Every structure is written in structure tokens, then in C-alpha cells.
MISEZA-483129 format. One record per residue (C-alpha): residue number from 1; residue in three letters; x negated, y negated, z. Coordinates in steps of 0.5 Angstrom, whole numbers, plus 500, padded with zeros to 3 digits. Each point is the difference from the previous one (the first is absolute). Layout:
<NUM, "ALA", <X, Y, Z>>;
...
//
This chain:
<1, "UNK", <257, 322, 558>>;
<2, "UNK", <501, 494, 506>>;
<3, "UNK", <496, 493, 499>>;
<4, "UNK", <497, 501, 505>>;
<5, "UNK", <497, 507, 499>>;
<6, "UNK", <498, 498, 493>>;
<7, "UNK", <496, 495, 503>>;
<8, "UNK", <497, 504, 505>>;
<9, "UNK", <498, 506, 495>>;
<10, "UNK", <497, 494, 496>>;
<11, "UNK", <495, 497, 506>>;
<12, "UNK", <498, 507, 501>>;
<13, "UNK", <499, 502, 492>>;
<14, "UNK", <496, 493, 499>>;
<15, "UNK", <495, 502, 508>>;
<16, "UNK", <499, 506, 498>>;
<17, "UNK", <498, 498, 492>>;
<18, "UNK", <496, 495, 504>>;
<19, "UNK", <497, 505, 504>>;
<20, "UNK", <498, 505, 495>>;
<21, "UNK", <496, 495, 496>>;
<22, "UNK", <496, 497, 507>>;
<23, "UNK", <499, 508, 501>>;
<24, "UNK", <498, 501, 494>>;
<25, "UNK", <495, 494, 500>>;
<26, "UNK", <497, 502, 507>>;
<27, "UNK", <498, 508, 496>>;
<28, "UNK", <498, 497, 493>>;
<29, "UNK", <494, 497, 505>>;
<30, "UNK", <500, 503, 506>>;
<31, "UNK", <504, 501, 505>>;
<32, "UNK", <494, 498, 505>>;
<33, "UNK", <499, 494, 495>>;
<34, "UNK", <507, 498, 499>>;
<35, "UNK", <500, 498, 507>>;
<36, "UNK", <498, 496, 506>>;
<37, "UNK", <497, 506, 504>>;
<38, "UNK", <493, 503, 502>>;
<39, "UNK", <498, 507, 503>>;
<40, "UNK", <502, 496, 506>>;
<41, "UNK", <507, 499, 499>>;
<42, "UNK", <502, 507, 497>>;
<43, "UNK", <508, 498, 500>>;
<44, "UNK", <503, 494, 497>>;
<45, "UNK", <506, 496, 498>>;
<46, "UNK", <503, 507, 497>>;
<47, "UNK", <499, 504, 507>>;
<48, "UNK", <504, 495, 503>>;
<49, "UNK", <506, 500, 495>>;
<50, "UNK", <499, 508, 501>>;
<51, "UNK", <502, 498, 508>>;
<52, "UNK", <504, 495, 499>>;
<53, "UNK", <505, 505, 495>>;
<54, "UNK", <500, 506, 504>>;
<55, "UNK", <503, 494, 506>>;
<56, "UNK", <505, 498, 496>>;
<57, "UNK", <502, 508, 497>>;
<58, "UNK", <499, 503, 507>>;
<59, "UNK", <503, 494, 504>>;
<60, "UNK", <507, 501, 495>>;
<61, "UNK", <501, 507, 501>>;
<62, "UNK", <500, 498, 507>>;
<63, "UNK", <505, 494, 500>>;
<64, "UNK", <504, 506, 494>>;
<65, "UNK", <500, 505, 507>>;
<66, "UNK", <501, 495, 504>>;
<67, "UNK", <506, 498, 497>>;
<68, "UNK", <502, 507, 498>>;
<69, "UNK", <500, 501, 509>>;
<70, "UNK", <502, 493, 503>>;
<71, "UNK", <502, 496, 494>>;
<72, "UNK", <508, 499, 499>>;
<73, "UNK", <503, 501, 493>>;
<74, "UNK", <498, 492, 497>>;
<75, "UNK", <493, 503, 501>>;
<76, "UNK", <501, 507, 495>>;
<77, "UNK", <498, 496, 493>>;
<78, "UNK", <495, 498, 503>>;
<79, "UNK", <497, 507, 503>>;
<80, "UNK", <500, 502, 492>>;
<81, "UNK", <496, 494, 498>>;
<82, "UNK", <495, 500, 505>>;
<83, "UNK", <499, 508, 499>>;
<84, "UNK", <499, 499, 493>>;
<85, "UNK", <495, 494, 502>>;
<86, "UNK", <496, 505, 505>>;
<87, "UNK", <500, 505, 494>>;
<88, "UNK", <497, 495, 494>>;
<89, "UNK", <495, 496, 506>>;
<90, "UNK", <497, 506, 502>>;
<91, "UNK", <499, 502, 493>>;
<92, "UNK", <498, 493, 498>>;
<93, "UNK", <495, 501, 506>>;
<94, "UNK", <498, 506, 496>>;
<95, "UNK", <498, 496, 493>>;
<96, "UNK", <496, 495, 505>>;
<97, "UNK", <495, 506, 503>>;
<98, "UNK", <500, 503, 492>>;
<99, "UNK", <498, 492, 498>>;
<100, "UNK", <495, 500, 506>>;
<101, "UNK", <496, 507, 497>>;
<102, "UNK", <498, 497, 493>>;
<103, "UNK", <501, 506, 497>>;
<104, "UNK", <506, 504, 501>>;
<105, "UNK", <497, 507, 499>>;
<106, "UNK", <497, 499, 507>>;
<107, "UNK", <507, 502, 503>>;
<108, "UNK", <498, 506, 498>>;
<109, "UNK", <494, 501, 505>>;
<110, "UNK", <504, 497, 506>>;
<111, "UNK", <505, 507, 498>>;
<112, "UNK", <494, 505, 499>>;
<113, "UNK", <496, 497, 505>>;
<114, "UNK", <505, 499, 505>>;
<115, "UNK", <497, 499, 507>>;
<116, "UNK", <505, 501, 505>>;
<117, "UNK", <494, 497, 505>>;
<118, "UNK", <501, 493, 496>>;
<119, "UNK", <506, 495, 503>>;
<120, "UNK", <501, 499, 492>>;
<121, "UNK", <501, 506, 498>>;
<122, "UNK", <506, 499, 506>>;
<123, "UNK", <502, 494, 497>>;
<124, "UNK", <501, 505, 493>>;
<125, "UNK", <504, 505, 503>>;
<126, "UNK", <504, 494, 504>>;
<127, "UNK", <501, 497, 494>>;
<128, "UNK", <503, 506, 496>>;
<129, "UNK", <504, 502, 505>>;
<130, "UNK", <503, 493, 501>>;
<131, "UNK", <502, 500, 492>>;
<132, "UNK", <502, 508, 500>>;
<133, "UNK", <504, 499, 505>>;
<134, "UNK", <503, 493, 498>>;
<135, "UNK", <503, 503, 493>>;
<136, "UNK", <504, 505, 503>>;
<137, "UNK", <503, 495, 505>>;
<138, "UNK", <502, 495, 494>>;
<139, "UNK", <502, 506, 497>>;
<140, "UNK", <505, 502, 506>>;
<141, "UNK", <502, 493, 500>>;
<142, "UNK", <502, 499, 492>>;
<143, "UNK", <504, 507, 501>>;
<144, "UNK", <503, 498, 506>>;
<145, "UNK", <498, 505, 504>>;
<146, "UNK", <502, 502, 506>>;
<147, "UNK", <492, 502, 503>>;
<148, "UNK", <498, 493, 497>>;
<149, "UNK", <501, 497, 508>>;
<150, "UNK", <495, 506, 501>>;
<151, "UNK", <496, 500, 494>>;
<152, "UNK", <499, 490, 502>>;
<153, "UNK", <498, 504, 507>>;
<154, "UNK", <494, 504, 497>>;
<155, "UNK", <498, 495, 495>>;
<156, "UNK", <499, 495, 507>>;
<157, "UNK", <496, 504, 504>>;
<158, "UNK", <496, 502, 495>>;
<159, "UNK", <499, 492, 499>>;
<160, "UNK", <498, 499, 507>>;
<161, "UNK", <495, 505, 498>>;
<162, "UNK", <498, 497, 494>>;
<163, "UNK", <499, 493, 504>>;
<164, "UNK", <496, 503, 506>>;
<165, "UNK", <496, 504, 495>>;
<166, "UNK", <497, 494, 497>>;
<167, "UNK", <499, 497, 506>>;
<168, "UNK", <495, 505, 502>>;
<169, "UNK", <497, 499, 493>>;
<170, "UNK", <498, 494, 502>>;
<171, "UNK", <499, 501, 508>>;
<172, "UNK", <495, 506, 500>>;
<173, "UNK", <495, 495, 495>>;
<174, "UNK", <496, 499, 507>>;
<175, "UNK", <495, 496, 496>>;
<176, "UNK", <505, 495, 499>>;
<177, "UNK", <501, 497, 507>>;
<178, "UNK", <506, 496, 497>>;
<179, "UNK", <504, 507, 497>>;
<180, "UNK", <498, 504, 507>>;
<181, "UNK", <506, 499, 504>>;
<182, "UNK", <505, 506, 502>>;
<183, "UNK", <505, 493, 499>>;
<184, "UNK", <499, 501, 493>>;
<185, "UNK", <505, 506, 499>>;
<186, "UNK", <505, 497, 503>>;
<187, "UNK", <499, 493, 498>>;
<188, "UNK", <501, 503, 493>>;
<189, "UNK", <507, 503, 501>>;
<190, "UNK", <503, 495, 503>>;
<191, "UNK", <497, 494, 494>>;
<192, "UNK", <503, 506, 495>>;
<193, "UNK", <507, 499, 504>>;
<194, "UNK", <499, 492, 499>>;
<195, "UNK", <498, 501, 493>>;
<196, "UNK", <507, 505, 499>>;
<197, "UNK", <503, 495, 504>>;
<198, "UNK", <498, 493, 496>>;
<199, "UNK", <501, 504, 494>>;
<200, "UNK", <507, 503, 501>>;
<201, "UNK", <502, 492, 503>>;
<202, "UNK", <497, 497, 494>>;
<203, "UNK", <505, 505, 496>>;
<204, "UNK", <507, 499, 504>>;
<205, "UNK", <499, 493, 500>>;
<206, "UNK", <499, 499, 492>>;
<207, "UNK", <506, 506, 500>>;
<208, "UNK", <504, 496, 504>>;
<209, "UNK", <501, 505, 505>>;
<210, "UNK", <505, 499, 506>>;
<211, "UNK", <498, 497, 506>>;
<212, "UNK", <499, 505, 505>>;
<213, "UNK", <495, 504, 496>>;
<214, "UNK", <496, 495, 497>>;
<215, "UNK", <500, 497, 508>>;
<216, "UNK", <498, 507, 503>>;
<217, "UNK", <494, 501, 494>>;
<218, "UNK", <497, 493, 503>>;
<219, "UNK", <500, 503, 506>>;
<220, "UNK", <497, 506, 499>>;
<221, "UNK", <495, 496, 496>>;
<222, "UNK", <499, 495, 506>>;
<223, "UNK", <499, 506, 505>>;
<224, "UNK", <494, 503, 496>>;
<225, "UNK", <497, 494, 499>>;
<226, "UNK", <501, 498, 508>>;
<227, "UNK", <496, 506, 501>>;
<228, "UNK", <495, 500, 494>>;
<229, "UNK", <497, 493, 503>>;
<230, "UNK", <501, 503, 508>>;
<231, "UNK", <495, 506, 497>>;
<232, "UNK", <496, 495, 495>>;
<233, "UNK", <499, 494, 507>>;
<234, "UNK", <498, 506, 505>>;
<235, "UNK", <495, 503, 494>>;
<236, "UNK", <497, 494, 499>>;
<237, "UNK", <500, 498, 508>>;
<238, "UNK", <496, 507, 501>>;
<239, "UNK", <495, 499, 495>>;
<240, "UNK", <499, 493, 502>>;
<241, "UNK", <499, 503, 507>>;
<242, "UNK", <496, 505, 498>>;
<243, "UNK", <493, 496, 500>>;
<244, "UNK", <495, 504, 496>>;
<245, "UNK", <497, 498, 494>>;
<246, "UNK", <505, 505, 495>>;
<247, "UNK", <505, 496, 503>>;
<248, "UNK", <497, 493, 500>>;
<249, "UNK", <499, 502, 493>>;
<250, "UNK", <508, 501, 498>>;
<251, "UNK", <502, 494, 504>>;
<252, "UNK", <494, 496, 495>>;
<253, "UNK", <504, 503, 494>>;
<254, "UNK", <506, 499, 502>>;
<255, "UNK", <498, 492, 501>>;
<256, "UNK", <497, 499, 494>>;
<257, "UNK", <507, 503, 496>>;
<258, "UNK", <504, 496, 505>>;
<259, "UNK", <505, 497, 495>>;
<260, "UNK", <503, 507, 498>>;
<261, "UNK", <499, 502, 507>>;
<262, "UNK", <505, 495, 502>>;
<263, "UNK", <504, 502, 494>>;
<264, "UNK", <501, 507, 502>>;
<265, "UNK", <503, 498, 507>>;
<266, "UNK", <503, 494, 500>>;
<267, "UNK", <504, 501, 493>>;
<268, "UNK", <504, 506, 503>>;
<269, "UNK", <500, 497, 506>>;
<270, "UNK", <505, 494, 497>>;
<271, "UNK", <503, 504, 497>>;
<272, "UNK", <503, 505, 507>>;
<273, "UNK", <501, 493, 502>>;
<274, "UNK", <505, 499, 495>>;
<275, "UNK", <503, 506, 500>>;
<276, "UNK", <501, 500, 508>>;
<277, "UNK", <504, 493, 500>>;
<278, "UNK", <502, 497, 494>>;
<279, "UNK", <501, 507, 495>>;
<280, "UNK", <502, 503, 506>>;
<281, "UNK", <508, 500, 497>>;
<282, "UNK", <497, 502, 494>>;
<283, "UNK", <499, 493, 496>>;
<284, "UNK", <498, 503, 492>>;
<285, "UNK", <496, 493, 500>>;
<286, "UNK", <495, 501, 506>>;
<287, "UNK", <500, 508, 498>>;
<288, "UNK", <497, 499, 493>>;
<289, "UNK", <495, 495, 504>>;
<290, "UNK", <498, 504, 505>>;
<291, "UNK", <500, 506, 495>>;
<292, "UNK", <495, 496, 496>>;
<293, "UNK", <496, 498, 506>>;
<294, "UNK", <500, 507, 502>>;
<295, "UNK", <496, 503, 494>>;
<296, "UNK", <496, 495, 499>>;
<297, "UNK", <497, 501, 507>>;
<298, "UNK", <500, 508, 500>>;
<299, "UNK", <495, 499, 494>>;
<300, "UNK", <496, 496, 503>>;
<301, "UNK", <499, 505, 505>>;
<302, "UNK", <498, 504, 495>>;
<303, "UNK", <495, 496, 498>>;
<304, "UNK", <497, 499, 507>>;
<305, "UNK", <500, 508, 501>>;
<306, "UNK", <493, 498, 494>>;
<307, "UNK", <497, 494, 503>>;
<308, "UNK", <499, 501, 507>>;
<309, "UNK", <497, 508, 499>>;
<310, "UNK", <496, 498, 493>>;
<311, "UNK", <497, 493, 504>>;
<312, "UNK", <498, 502, 506>>;
<313, "UNK", <494, 503, 501>>;
<314, "UNK", <500, 508, 502>>;
<315, "UNK", <492, 501, 501>>;
<316, "UNK", <497, 497, 505>>;
<317, "UNK", <492, 499, 502>>;
<318, "UNK", <498, 503, 508>>;
<319, "UNK", <493, 498, 503>>;
<320, "UNK", <498, 508, 501>>;
<321, "UNK", <502, 502, 508>>;
<322, "UNK", <503, 494, 501>>;
<323, "UNK", <508, 498, 499>>;
<324, "UNK", <498, 494, 498>>;
<325, "UNK", <503, 499, 493>>;
<326, "UNK", <496, 495, 495>>;
<327, "UNK", <505, 499, 494>>;
<328, "UNK", <504, 504, 495>>;
<329, "UNK", <495, 504, 495>>;
<330, "UNK", <502, 498, 491>>;
<331, "UNK", <502, 505, 497>>;
<332, "UNK", <500, 500, 491>>;
<333, "UNK", <505, 496, 497>>;
<334, "UNK", <499, 504, 494>>;
<335, "UNK", <497, 494, 496>>;
<336, "UNK", <493, 502, 497>>;
<337, "UNK", <500, 494, 496>>;
<338, "UNK", <494, 495, 501>>;
<339, "UNK", <505, 493, 500>>;
<340, "UNK", <505, 504, 506>>;
<341, "UNK", <499, 502, 507>>;
<342, "UNK", <498, 508, 500>>;
<343, "UNK", <500, 501, 508>>;
<344, "UNK", <505, 496, 504>>;
<345, "UNK", <504, 501, 508>>;
<346, "UNK", <507, 498, 497>>;
<347, "UNK", <503, 499, 492>>;
<348, "UNK", <504, 495, 498>>;
<349, "UNK", <506, 503, 496>>;
<350, "UNK", <505, 496, 495>>;
<351, "UNK", <505, 504, 496>>;
<352, "UNK", <498, 498, 493>>;
<353, "UNK", <506, 498, 494>>;
<354, "UNK", <499, 507, 497>>;
<355, "UNK", <501, 503, 506>>;
<356, "UNK", <506, 495, 502>>;
<357, "UNK", <503, 503, 494>>;
<358, "UNK", <499, 506, 500>>;
<359, "UNK", <504, 500, 508>>;
<360, "UNK", <506, 498, 496>>;
<361, "UNK", <501, 508, 497>>;
<362, "UNK", <502, 503, 506>>;
<363, "UNK", <504, 495, 502>>;
<364, "UNK", <503, 500, 493>>;
<365, "UNK", <501, 508, 501>>;
<366, "UNK", <503, 499, 506>>;
<367, "UNK", <506, 496, 497>>;
<368, "UNK", <501, 504, 493>>;
<369, "UNK", <501, 506, 505>>;
<370, "UNK", <505, 498, 505>>;
<371, "UNK", <504, 497, 494>>;
<372, "UNK", <498, 508, 496>>;
<373, "UNK", <503, 503, 506>>;
<374, "UNK", <506, 497, 502>>;
<375, "UNK", <502, 501, 492>>;
<376, "UNK", <498, 506, 501>>;
<377, "UNK", <504, 502, 506>>;
<378, "UNK", <506, 497, 497>>;
<379, "UNK", <499, 504, 494>>;
<380, "UNK", <500, 506, 506>>;
<381, "UNK", <506, 497, 504>>;
<382, "UNK", <505, 499, 493>>;
<383, "UNK", <498, 508, 498>>;
<384, "UNK", <501, 502, 506>>;
<385, "UNK", <507, 497, 501>>;
<386, "UNK", <502, 503, 493>>;
//
């Protein structure tokens, strides 16, 4: 085992163990009590990490598919890693969902009581389909099958469906003005490509792949970032022009979280500029810097899914018989204590230390699973060659 692989495995195991400890601490005192969430803030850090990991999983697979269709031979080793990362990251996203459920037995309710009218059911079906197809694809790649390219294409199509479904899961929630936009499914797909491109760009730079391979991945990542920024800014402009109380609430929530929103926009934008200029020839140093900026910016993007949606009032009082809006309607915070707010228009959410610690669980799973998958593929390839 190479030194870099041992180091990565060590990081993954440490993250996994610390994540399990954080999750155990949350379960010991109750998942809600061990977090900064309330009845208003139903989804917290773990759901943001779920969306984060799914994006990297689907995006990595899309990069693998793109390499098989349009990339050169120097990119084929990266395609193998990208496909492995795709399965590992989506599996880690599933772990994040299980951790967020609290009691693992609740997964049975999702299966026994499957409601096909629910976007969550679509998401579960899409995740399962992606995992099944990815396993078949990885076995085909490891065995050097003539059908590997075809399975890579099928896996890419399933990855697209997965991201569209993820976007629909949010955009169909009309009570949250920040989510309820037809741009969301398209943007989820574009962000996934940027995520996978950034991750594989980082891998290619660390492995010192040829400059043309690094430049190809950099262009793919930069183009996806450019499209994402156009969609994000266009959607923001539409909200600003809407001039409704709901839109005003969304803008106020964004304004309250402006440092995080700037990270979502400015960090990927800086990475895009570097990739289109100094990094266009495949420089490893600029590639690593651009990849890291993109990954941090995408994490900010996933966190921004939560704050504007939950900190913007969804209900407004109107005068009977008129169109006049008098103000937002307070709702329960779930805090029925003498010294705490019981009803509020919005609620603050700051993840607790236990939440951040538990958040390492899906990240550790993704790292360890990727290495395990690549090891298994090596064994399959060795057996097929004998």
C-alpha cells in the first residue's frame, strides 16, 4: 500500500470513528436536544451534508461518464477512481440520512409505507437505482468488460435522474420561497458536475496526472461553475423583482447570512477565473487551489439551502377583504420553556459541537469506502486476468 493511500485511509478511519462518537453523543441525549434545530428548523447540518455527498457522488459518476465518452486515454485511470468515488459518496449520503433519522428502525417505515406521491420516495428510489447500477458498472470496469463504456453511460443517466430528483425534492416545497423555483433541479445537476469535476481535478493533481488531463478536468469544472453562477444570480434577480412579502422575507434571510452567501458565490467564481486563466494549461498548483475553493464554496451552497428557507417567514397576515399584508405570522419554535421563545417569525440555527462531530461520519465513510472499492476492483481485475 502506497504511503499516500495509508495516510488517506488513516484520515478516513479517524473521521469515521469521531463521527460515530458524535452521533452516539447526540443519540444519548436525543437527536433534537443534541443539535441546534427546533420545530422550525427541521433539517440541519446532516441534511446539508447529505446533499453535499450526493452531489459529489453523482458528479463524480458524471465525470467518469464524460471521460468514457469524450476523454483521452490519459484520463481513463481517473474515470476508474471517479466511478468508485461516485458509489462511495452516494453510499455515504445514505449513511447521513440514517444518522439524521435517529432510530435506524425508521428506515423500515420508508420501505413498508412507501408513498410514491412523496418526493422523498422518489429520492430513495433514485438513490437505490444509482447504487445498483454503479456496482454493475464498477465490476464491468474491473473485469475489463467490453460493456464497461455502456454501463458508464447508463450510470451517468441514473446520476442525472438522481440530481433532478434531488432538486425536485426541494423545489416542490412551495411553503419555502427560497426552494420553490424551477431552477433548482437544473442547478442541482450543474453543481453536481462542478463537485465531481473539482474532486477529480484534486485527485488528478495529487496523483500528478499529465497536464492535458488536468486541464481537461479544469475546463469541465470551470464551465459547470460558470453555469451555476449564472443560474444562481438569475434566480436571485427574479426573487428581487418579485416584490412580494415572501420574496422580501427571503432577501432579508439572505442578507442576514451574507458572509456564507458570498462564500457560495465568490469562492467558486475565484476558482473559475483561475481555471480559465493561469490554470488552463493544467498547472497542478492552480488546480489544487481551484479544487479546494470550489469544494468549500459548494459546501457553503449546501448550507445556504437551509438558512434562507428556514429563516424566511412562510406565512403572512392579510386584512380581511383586502390585499394588504400586515406582517409575518409567528409559528411554534418547539421550545416550550419559561426562559425561551415559544413562538417566533424566524429562528436561528447554529450547529452544535456534537453535530459538527457527527458530520464527520459520512465524510469518513466516503473516504474509507472509496479505498475499499478500489481495492476490491483491483482484486477482481487480478482474478479476471488469471
